[in-house]
N, C-alpha and C positions, 0 to 999 in steps of 0.2 A: 545445497545450492540456495535454498531459501534463507538459511542463516547467514550465508555470505552476502546475499542481497540486502538483508536487513542491516547488517553491520556496515556495509559500504554506504547504504542510504543515510544512516546516522552519521557516519564519519564524514561524508562529503556534502551532505545537504543541511545538516543541523546548523542553526544560527542561534544567537541569543534570544531572538524573537519567535522562532518557529523553524520551518524547513523551507529552504530556497530551491527553486528550480536550477538546473545546471545549464549554462550557456553552451558548454562543450563537455561531452563525456570524456574526451581525451585529456583536456587540461584541467578539468574539474572546476572551471570558473563558474561561480554562482551568479545568478540573476537576482536582482533585488525585488523578488516577488515570490509569492507562494500560491500555487494553483488552488482554486476553490474546491476541486474534487479530492484534495489530499486526504482530508479526514473522512469524507463520505465514502470514498472508494479505496484508496491506497491502503489506509490503515485497516480497513475491513479485511482486505485480502491478507495483509500481514497477520492479523489476528487469526484468520482461518488457517494459515500455514502452521501456527504453533498451538492452536487450541486443542484440547483433548478430543479424541476421535468422536465422542458422543456429543460434542457441542452442536453439531448439525447433522441431520440424517440426509446425506446426499442422494439417497434413493427417493426422497420426498421433496427435495428443494433444488431449484436451479437459480442461476443468477442472470439478470439482464445485463446489458452492456454498461450500466452505471452501478453495478455491484449491489443491486437491490435483490434480496432473496424473494423468490416466488414459489408458492406451493406447486409441486409437480402433480399433474393428474394422471 
């Protein structure tokens, strides 16, 4: 499912300048803007989907709502 999401993200959101938001998920119409959280959050989650299992120890790390890793106590 993650691979399908990544492929569709690139297929429908990629532009010559970056990645656009979609005005409609049905029509795939793009909006002329790129969200500020795209690199800070979205790509971080995409990386974690495909990273080697030892990239992060999920027993010791949690993520806040903005995808920042925090050490779990």
